[in-house]
Residue, then its C-alpha position, 0 to 999 in steps of 0.5 A: m545370816a541370810d535367806a530367801v527373802d533378803a535376796i528378794l528385799g535386795q532385788w526391791a531395793r535396788t529394782r525400787p529403791d522408793v517403796d517401802v517393802s519392809p512389811m514383804g520381808v516379815i510377810g515372805r518370812v512368816s509366809r515360808a516359814s508357814r509351809l515350811l513346819e507345815r511340811g515337817v509336820k505333815e511328814f510326822f505324822a505321814e510315818h505314823g499313818l495320820e493326817a494332819w487333819e486327823f491329830d487335829m481332829l483327835a486332839t481337838l477332842l482329847r483336850n475337849e473336858a467333856d466327853t462328847m463334843c457336838m459338831k457345830d462346835l468341834s466345826a467352831a473349834a478346829m476352824v472347818s466348814p461343817g461339810a469337811l467337818t462331816n467328811r473328816m468325821d465319816h473318815l474316822v468313823e470308817r478307821g474307828l477312832v470316832d464314834r458318832w449319834p444323835a443328840p437325845g432330844n433334838r435329832r438336828m445336834t449331832l454328838v461326837a466322842l474318841t473311841d478308845e482306839g482314837r484315844r489311845v492314839a491320839n494320847d500315843i501321837l501326843e508326846r512325838h508330836a511335840a517332840n517333832e514340833a520342838h525339833l522343829l524349832r531348834g534353831l531357836s531358843p526358849a526365849d527366841r521361841d518365846a519372843l516369836a510366840g509373844l509377837l505372832r499372838k501381838l499380830l493375829v490379834s490384830l488381825g482378828d483373830t477370835g481367842r478360840p481354840m483352832 
């Protein structure tokens, strides 16, 4: 079985056999897989009237153990700049999926929570989203998925991943 990256590596082997391009194979495959997976996720959410980032925000709030999060913590957990987060929250507030208000006793802090509708949307889509991701990975056995997850975790840690939820 060969993929598009094999063709590129073959071209390099013929053109510059003196250069070890094997890292290009890994990075090229991770990059291509990321784009294909993102497309599959984006299409799934579009079918359900959401953008992937909207679900990411709702899911971050849903999995939070407290009922509310401050914008600073939400920004860090979602790996989104404070400015981008403000725009995203404006949109989600308009859609009636989140509420936002100043923290009691600290007007510089803003708290955010899911509305009942936001909680319903996040819960309703969660199982179907997990099933869609399993479908996207259908070419891998459970053992393959575990092995790949372990290797990707090792790579992320070596690249300085902080271990904080995204």
